[in-house]
N, CA, C and O atoms as a GROMACS GRO file, in nm:
protein
  360
    1MET      N    1   0.107  -0.122  -0.009
    1MET     CA    2   0.006   0.021   0.024
    1MET      C    3   0.100   0.104  -0.009
    1MET      O    4   0.084   0.210  -0.068
    2THR      N    5   0.184   0.065   0.022
    2THR     CA    6   0.328   0.208   0.007
    2THR      C    7   0.316   0.282  -0.085
    2THR      O    8   0.298   0.403  -0.072
    3ILE      N    9   0.324   0.214  -0.208
    3ILE     CA   10   0.289   0.262  -0.345
    3ILE      C   11   0.192   0.328  -0.369
    3ILE      O   12   0.217   0.431  -0.433
    4VAL      N   13   0.042   0.305  -0.333
    4VAL     CA   14  -0.037   0.368  -0.373
    4VAL      C   15  -0.028   0.470  -0.284
    4VAL      O   16   0.002   0.578  -0.334
    5ALA      N   17  -0.046   0.469  -0.169
    5ALA     CA   18  -0.019   0.597  -0.072
    5ALA      C   19   0.064   0.700  -0.142
    5ALA      O   20   0.028   0.817  -0.132
    6ALA      N   21   0.204   0.663  -0.233
    6ALA     CA   22   0.269   0.766  -0.275
    6ALA      C   23   0.220   0.883  -0.420
    6ALA      O   24   0.273   0.980  -0.476
    7ILE      N   25   0.052   0.781  -0.440
    7ILE     CA   26   0.022   0.867  -0.564
    7ILE      C   27  -0.019   0.976  -0.510
    7ILE      O   28  -0.104   0.982  -0.421
    8PRO      N   29   0.081   1.132  -0.597
    8PRO     CA   30  -0.017   1.207  -0.579
    8PRO      C   31  -0.165   1.312  -0.610
    8PRO      O   32  -0.224   1.299  -0.717
    9PRO      N   33  -0.202   1.385  -0.537
    9PRO     CA   34  -0.322   1.458  -0.632
    9PRO      C   35  -0.324   1.465  -0.751
    9PRO      O   36  -0.213   1.484  -0.799
   10GLY      N   37  -0.454   1.453  -0.867
   10GLY     CA   38  -0.408   1.481  -1.013
   10GLY      C   39  -0.344   1.390  -1.052
   10GLY      O   40  -0.340   1.382  -1.174
   11ARG      N   41  -0.271   1.293  -0.980
   11ARG     CA   42  -0.224   1.160  -1.082
   11ARG      C   43  -0.276   1.046  -1.032
   11ARG      O   44  -0.314   1.037  -0.916
   12LEU      N   45  -0.283   0.925  -1.139
   12LEU     CA   46  -0.300   0.803  -1.170
   12LEU      C   47  -0.202   0.701  -1.192
   12LEU      O   48  -0.101   0.718  -1.261
   13ALA      N   49  -0.234   0.591  -1.132
   13ALA     CA   50  -0.156   0.513  -1.157
   13ALA      C   51  -0.219   0.393  -1.191
   13ALA      O   52  -0.321   0.368  -1.128
   14THR      N   53  -0.172   0.288  -1.299
   14THR     CA   54  -0.260   0.169  -1.313
   14THR      C   55  -0.245   0.031  -1.232
   14THR      O   56  -0.151   0.015  -1.155
   15ASN      N   57  -0.326  -0.053  -1.250
   15ASN     CA   58  -0.308  -0.178  -1.151
   15ASN      C   59  -0.172  -0.213  -1.260
   15ASN      O   60  -0.072  -0.223  -1.188
   16ALA      N   61  -0.144  -0.231  -1.377
   16ALA     CA   62  -0.051  -0.298  -1.457
   16ALA      C   63   0.087  -0.224  -1.398
   16ALA      O   64   0.170  -0.305  -1.358
   17ALA      N   65   0.121  -0.100  -1.386
   17ALA     CA   66   0.249  -0.060  -1.357
   17ALA      C   67   0.261  -0.078  -1.227
   17ALA      O   68   0.377  -0.101  -1.196
   18ILE      N   69   0.181  -0.077  -1.134
   18ILE     CA   70   0.191  -0.105  -0.973
   18ILE      C   71   0.239  -0.260  -0.974
   18ILE      O   72   0.313  -0.308  -0.888
   19ALA      N   73   0.188  -0.325  -1.078
   19ALA     CA   74   0.208  -0.472  -1.082
   19ALA      C   75   0.357  -0.490  -1.149
   19ALA      O   76   0.448  -0.546  -1.088
   20GLU      N   77   0.370  -0.450  -1.250
   20GLU     CA   78   0.537  -0.470  -1.281
   20GLU      C   79   0.598  -0.382  -1.199
   20GLU      O   80   0.715  -0.389  -1.235
   21PHE      N   81   0.593  -0.309  -1.118
   21PHE     CA   82   0.708  -0.317  -1.023
   21PHE      C   83   0.733  -0.382  -0.914
   21PHE      O   84   0.839  -0.410  -0.857
   22LEU      N   85   0.610  -0.404  -0.890
   22LEU     CA   86   0.601  -0.564  -0.755
   22LEU      C   87   0.681  -0.689  -0.792
   22LEU      O   88   0.744  -0.766  -0.720
   23ASP      N   89   0.651  -0.686  -0.984
   23ASP     CA   90   0.671  -0.826  -1.019
   23ASP      C   91   0.521  -0.938  -0.949
   23ASP      O   92   0.521  -1.033  -0.871
   24ILE      N   93   0.428  -0.879  -1.009
   24ILE     CA   94   0.311  -0.944  -0.976
   24ILE      C   95   0.233  -0.939  -1.094
   24ILE      O   96   0.284  -0.909  -1.203
   25VAL      N   97   0.097  -0.970  -1.078
   25VAL     CA   98  -0.016  -0.925  -1.216
   25VAL      C   99  -0.110  -0.843  -1.145
   25VAL      O  100  -0.146  -0.821  -1.029
   26PRO      N  101  -0.136  -0.804  -1.270
   26PRO     CA  102  -0.243  -0.668  -1.228
   26PRO      C  103  -0.327  -0.685  -1.135
   26PRO      O  104  -0.344  -0.602  -1.045
   27ARG      N  105  -0.409  -0.828  -1.147
   27ARG     CA  106  -0.493  -0.878  -1.074
   27ARG      C  107  -0.483  -0.916  -0.886
   27ARG      O  108  -0.568  -0.929  -0.798
   28GLN      N  109  -0.368  -0.923  -0.890
   28GLN     CA  110  -0.305  -0.946  -0.788
   28GLN      C  111  -0.338  -0.804  -0.672
   28GLN      O  112  -0.371  -0.803  -0.554
   29VAL      N  113  -0.313  -0.708  -0.756
   29VAL     CA  114  -0.334  -0.545  -0.697
   29VAL      C  115  -0.486  -0.549  -0.687
   29VAL      O  116  -0.545  -0.539  -0.579
   30ALA      N  117  -0.556  -0.568  -0.823
   30ALA     CA  118  -0.684  -0.532  -0.791
   30ALA      C  119  -0.738  -0.556  -0.670
   30ALA      O  120  -0.807  -0.484  -0.597
   31PHE      N  121  -0.676  -0.719  -0.654
   31PHE     CA  122  -0.758  -0.812  -0.502
   31PHE      C  123  -0.752  -0.701  -0.386
   31PHE      O  124  -0.838  -0.638  -0.323
   32LEU      N  125  -0.565  -0.706  -0.388
   32LEU     CA  126  -0.520  -0.661  -0.235
   32LEU      C  127  -0.637  -0.502  -0.235
   32LEU      O  128  -0.702  -0.488  -0.131
   33LEU      N  129  -0.653  -0.413  -0.328
   33LEU     CA  130  -0.682  -0.318  -0.314
   33LEU      C  131  -0.860  -0.325  -0.263
   33LEU      O  132  -0.920  -0.251  -0.186
   34ALA      N  133  -0.909  -0.441  -0.340
   34ALA     CA  134  -1.048  -0.480  -0.280
   34ALA      C  135  -1.027  -0.478  -0.143
   34ALA      O  136  -1.069  -0.397  -0.060
   35LYS      N  137  -0.963  -0.571  -0.128
   35LYS     CA  138  -0.968  -0.611   0.020
   35LYS      C  139  -0.884  -0.548   0.156
   35LYS      O  140  -0.840  -0.597   0.260
   36ARG      N  141  -0.885  -0.409   0.096
   36ARG     CA  142  -0.828  -0.302   0.213
   36ARG      C  143  -0.953  -0.294   0.323
   36ARG      O  144  -1.074  -0.299   0.300
   37ASN      N  145  -0.880  -0.277   0.455
   37ASN     CA  146  -1.003  -0.232   0.558
   37ASN      C  147  -1.044  -0.088   0.618
   37ASN      O  148  -0.991   0.017   0.583
   38ASP      N  149  -1.083  -0.092   0.654
   38ASP     CA  150  -1.154   0.065   0.658
   38ASP      C  151  -1.063   0.163   0.702
   38ASP      O  152  -1.080   0.277   0.659
   39GLU      N  153  -0.949   0.135   0.797
   39GLU     CA  154  -0.827   0.206   0.771
   39GLU      C  155  -0.753   0.288   0.682
   39GLU      O  156  -0.722   0.406   0.666
   40LEU      N  157  -0.729   0.114   0.607
   40LEU     CA  158  -0.687   0.218   0.432
   40LEU      C  159  -0.770   0.295   0.369
   40LEU      O  160  -0.734   0.395   0.306
   41ARG      N  161  -0.882   0.258   0.380
   41ARG     CA  162  -1.010   0.307   0.342
   41ARG      C  163  -0.982   0.465   0.328
   41ARG      O  164  -0.998   0.534   0.228
   42GLU      N  165  -0.943   0.499   0.437
   42GLU     CA  166  -0.937   0.680   0.502
   42GLU      C  167  -0.797   0.693   0.449
   42GLU      O  168  -0.780   0.797   0.386
   43SER      N  169  -0.658   0.589   0.461
   43SER     CA  170  -0.596   0.646   0.443
   43SER      C  171  -0.504   0.665   0.327
   43SER      O  172  -0.417   0.749   0.304
   44VAL      N  173  -0.556   0.550   0.252
   44VAL     CA  174  -0.473   0.553   0.109
   44VAL      C  175  -0.534   0.580   0.016
   44VAL      O  176  -0.646   0.535  -0.005
   45PRO      N  177  -0.463   0.671  -0.072
   45PRO     CA  178  -0.572   0.702  -0.240
   45PRO      C  179  -0.611   0.605  -0.286
   45PRO      O  180  -0.593   0.623  -0.406
   46TRP      N  181  -0.666   0.483  -0.269
   46TRP     CA  182  -0.702   0.362  -0.358
   46TRP      C  183  -0.755   0.433  -0.488
   46TRP      O  184  -0.704   0.398  -0.594
   47TRP      N  185  -0.846   0.523  -0.488
   47TRP     CA  186  -0.930   0.562  -0.641
   47TRP      C  187  -0.820   0.601  -0.724
   47TRP      O  188  -0.825   0.574  -0.844
   48ARG      N  189  -0.717   0.665  -0.674
   48ARG     CA  190  -0.598   0.692  -0.789
   48ARG      C  191  -0.555   0.597  -0.866
   48ARG      O  192  -0.465   0.623  -0.945
   49VAL      N  193  -0.620   0.443  -0.858
   49VAL     CA  194  -0.594   0.345  -0.936
   49VAL      C  195  -0.661   0.318  -1.000
   49VAL      O  196  -0.774   0.298  -0.955
   50VAL      N  197  -0.639   0.304  -1.132
   50VAL     CA  198  -0.699   0.232  -1.233
   50VAL      C  199  -0.683   0.130  -1.311
   50VAL      O  200  -0.567   0.094  -1.330
   51GLY      N  201  -0.788   0.058  -1.372
   51GLY     CA  202  -0.715  -0.018  -1.475
   51GLY      C  203  -0.666  -0.008  -1.606
   51GLY      O  204  -0.712   0.085  -1.672
   52THR      N  205  -0.572  -0.092  -1.668
   52THR     CA  206  -0.486  -0.077  -1.737
   52THR      C  207  -0.559   0.060  -1.857
   52THR      O  208  -0.506   0.165  -1.893
   53ASP      N  209  -0.673   0.012  -1.885
   53ASP     CA  210  -0.757   0.097  -1.994
   53ASP      C  211  -0.832   0.165  -1.954
   53ASP      O  212  -0.931   0.201  -2.017
   54GLY      N  213  -0.794   0.211  -1.801
   54GLY     CA  214  -0.838   0.356  -1.729
   54GLY      C  215  -0.977   0.340  -1.727
   54GLY      O  216  -1.050   0.432  -1.763
   55GLN      N  217  -1.026   0.215  -1.683
   55GLN     CA  218  -1.154   0.158  -1.635
   55GLN      C  219  -1.152   0.178  -1.512
   55GLN      O  220  -1.041   0.170  -1.459
   56LEU      N  221  -1.276   0.213  -1.420
   56LEU     CA  222  -1.248   0.233  -1.303
   56LEU      C  223  -1.330   0.115  -1.272
   56LEU      O  224  -1.401   0.050  -1.350
   57GLY      N  225  -1.302   0.092  -1.108
   57GLY     CA  226  -1.356  -0.053  -1.036
   57GLY      C  227  -1.520  -0.013  -0.998
   57GLY      O  228  -1.541   0.091  -0.936
   58THR      N  229  -1.587  -0.066  -1.022
   58THR     CA  230  -1.781  -0.054  -1.075
   58THR      C  231  -1.821  -0.057  -0.896
   58THR      O  232  -1.917  -0.004  -0.840
   59ARG      N  233  -1.720  -0.132  -0.841
   59ARG     CA  234  -1.796  -0.119  -0.682
   59ARG      C  235  -1.719  -0.050  -0.589
   59ARG      O  236  -1.756  -0.062  -0.472
   60LYS      N  237  -1.595   0.038  -0.616
   60LYS     CA  238  -1.516   0.077  -0.546
   60LYS      C  239  -1.569   0.162  -0.486
   60LYS      O  240  -1.616   0.247  -0.562
   61GLN      N  241  -1.592   0.186  -0.349
   61GLN     CA  242  -1.642   0.310  -0.249
   61GLN      C  243  -1.550   0.337  -0.119
   61GLN      O  244  -1.506   0.252  -0.042
   62SER      N  245  -1.536   0.442  -0.114
   62SER     CA  246  -1.452   0.514   0.040
   62SER      C  247  -1.582   0.422   0.168
   62SER      O  248  -1.692   0.368   0.152
   63PHE      N  249  -1.497   0.443   0.277
   63PHE     CA  250  -1.568   0.438   0.399
   63PHE      C  251  -1.646   0.475   0.411
   63PHE      O  252  -1.716   0.410   0.488
   64ASP      N  253  -1.714   0.609   0.352
   64ASP     CA  254  -1.862   0.666   0.356
   64ASP      C  255  -1.894   0.648   0.251
   64ASP      O  256  -1.957   0.744   0.206
   65GLY      N  257  -1.881   0.556   0.173
   65GLY     CA  258  -2.023   0.545   0.066
   65GLY      C  259  -1.948   0.634  -0.057
   65GLY      O  260  -2.013   0.616  -0.160
   66THR      N  261  -1.859   0.706  -0.076
   66THR     CA  262  -1.808   0.774  -0.204
   66THR      C  263  -1.731   0.693  -0.293
   66THR      O  264  -1.632   0.625  -0.266
   67SER      N  265  -1.795   0.710  -0.416
   67SER     CA  266  -1.775   0.580  -0.551
   67SER      C  267  -1.622   0.687  -0.564
   67SER      O  268  -1.597   0.799  -0.520
   68GLN      N  269  -1.546   0.592  -0.643
   68GLN     CA  270  -1.445   0.638  -0.686
   68GLN      C  271  -1.450   0.708  -0.768
   68GLN      O  272  -1.369   0.801  -0.770
   69ASN      N  273  -1.550   0.693  -0.877
   69ASN     CA  274  -1.584   0.815  -0.991
   69ASN      C  275  -1.574   0.951  -0.928
   69ASN      O  276  -1.491   1.039  -0.952
   70GLU      N  277  -1.715   0.950  -0.807
   70GLU     CA  278  -1.676   1.126  -0.732
   70GLU      C  279  -1.584   1.131  -0.691
   70GLU      O  280  -1.551   1.249  -0.684
   71LEU      N  281  -1.468   1.031  -0.633
   71LEU     CA  282  -1.353   1.099  -0.578
   71LEU      C  283  -1.263   1.118  -0.663
   71LEU      O  284  -1.160   1.168  -0.617
   72LEU      N  285  -1.265   1.085  -0.815
   72LEU     CA  286  -1.128   1.126  -0.891
   72LEU      C  287  -1.204   1.282  -0.928
   72LEU      O  288  -1.122   1.374  -0.939
   73ARG      N  289  -1.318   1.311  -0.944
   73ARG     CA  290  -1.419   1.418  -0.970
   73ARG      C  291  -1.378   1.497  -0.888
   73ARG      O  292  -1.314   1.577  -0.956
   74ARG      N  293  -1.372   1.530  -0.778
   74ARG     CA  294  -1.358   1.551  -0.688
   74ARG      C  295  -1.170   1.652  -0.692
   74ARG      O  296  -1.126   1.763  -0.660
   75GLU      N  297  -1.118   1.523  -0.754
   75GLU     CA  298  -0.963   1.602  -0.781
   75GLU      C  299  -0.963   1.664  -0.905
   75GLU      O  300  -0.855   1.704  -0.948
   76GLY      N  301  -1.077   1.682  -0.980
   76GLY     CA  302  -1.020   1.720  -1.121
   76GLY      C  303  -1.001   1.683  -1.228
   76GLY      O  304  -0.971   1.743  -1.331
   77PHE      N  305  -1.032   1.506  -1.190
   77PHE     CA  306  -1.055   1.432  -1.340
   77PHE      C  307  -1.223   1.451  -1.394
   77PHE      O  308  -1.332   1.465  -1.340
   78LEU      N  309  -1.172   1.442  -1.529
   78LEU     CA  310  -1.308   1.438  -1.636
   78LEU      C  311  -1.345   1.272  -1.628
   78LEU      O  312  -1.261   1.186  -1.654
   79VAL      N  313  -1.447   1.250  -1.599
   79VAL     CA  314  -1.494   1.089  -1.592
   79VAL      C  315  -1.598   1.049  -1.670
   79VAL      O  316  -1.703   1.087  -1.619
   80THR      N  317  -1.615   0.983  -1.782
   80THR     CA  318  -1.746   0.999  -1.895
   80THR      C  319  -1.833   0.897  -1.829
   80THR      O  320  -1.820   0.854  -1.714
   81LYS      N  321  -1.927   0.862  -1.922
   81LYS     CA  322  -2.031   0.828  -1.850
   81LYS      C  323  -2.017   0.677  -1.843
   81LYS      O  324  -2.098   0.644  -1.757
   82ASN      N  325  -1.974   0.601  -1.876
   82ASN     CA  326  -1.904   0.457  -1.860
   82ASN      C  327  -1.791   0.420  -1.766
   82ASN      O  328  -1.729   0.315  -1.754
   83SER      N  329  -1.777   0.582  -1.677
   83SER     CA  330  -1.655   0.597  -1.563
   83SER      C  331  -1.535   0.536  -1.666
   83SER      O  332  -1.503   0.417  -1.660
   84VAL      N  333  -1.514   0.566  -1.698
   84VAL     CA  334  -1.364   0.560  -1.817
   84VAL      C  335  -1.303   0.722  -1.781
   84VAL      O  336  -1.356   0.828  -1.812
   85VAL      N  337  -1.133   0.695  -1.684
   85VAL     CA  338  -1.106   0.810  -1.684
   85VAL      C  339  -1.057   0.908  -1.808
   85VAL      O  340  -0.972   0.853  -1.878
   86VAL      N  341  -1.086   1.012  -1.840
   86VAL     CA  342  -1.057   1.072  -1.993
   86VAL      C  343  -0.913   1.130  -1.982
   86VAL      O  344  -0.809   1.075  -2.021
   87SER      N  345  -0.927   1.262  -1.914
   87SER     CA  346  -0.825   1.346  -1.882
   87SER      C  347  -0.814   1.414  -1.786
   87SER      O  348  -0.920   1.471  -1.761
   88PRO      N  349  -0.683   1.453  -1.673
   88PRO     CA  350  -0.774   1.510  -1.552
   88PRO      C  351  -0.737   1.708  -1.613
   88PRO      O  352  -0.662   1.765  -1.693
   89GLN      N  353  -0.830   1.740  -1.527
   89GLN     CA  354  -0.863   1.915  -1.578
   89GLN      C  355  -0.733   1.954  -1.533
   89GLN      O  356  -0.658   1.886  -1.462
   90VAL      N  357  -0.715   2.051  -1.572
   90VAL     CA  358  -0.581   2.154  -1.555
   90VAL      C  359  -0.633   2.312  -1.475
   90VAL      O  360  -0.550   2.401  -1.453
   0.00000   0.00000   0.00000
């Protein structure tokens, strides 16, 4: 989770990029993020990790129920209707 914690606001990382760095497969990164506990949901910016194609997790939510889509929008990212990150707003 240290890698995810290091992703600054306004930036994204993909499951594949993190997996390559850790020498694991992208599904393992997604699994670890899905299994995070409430403490990590509050302290680690998990919402900044997207699929290789920019796809967002359909059920990912923060401890208070806020969706990944909404958390990215709050940081200035443009997200299409089908929840694909298009580009950050500058």
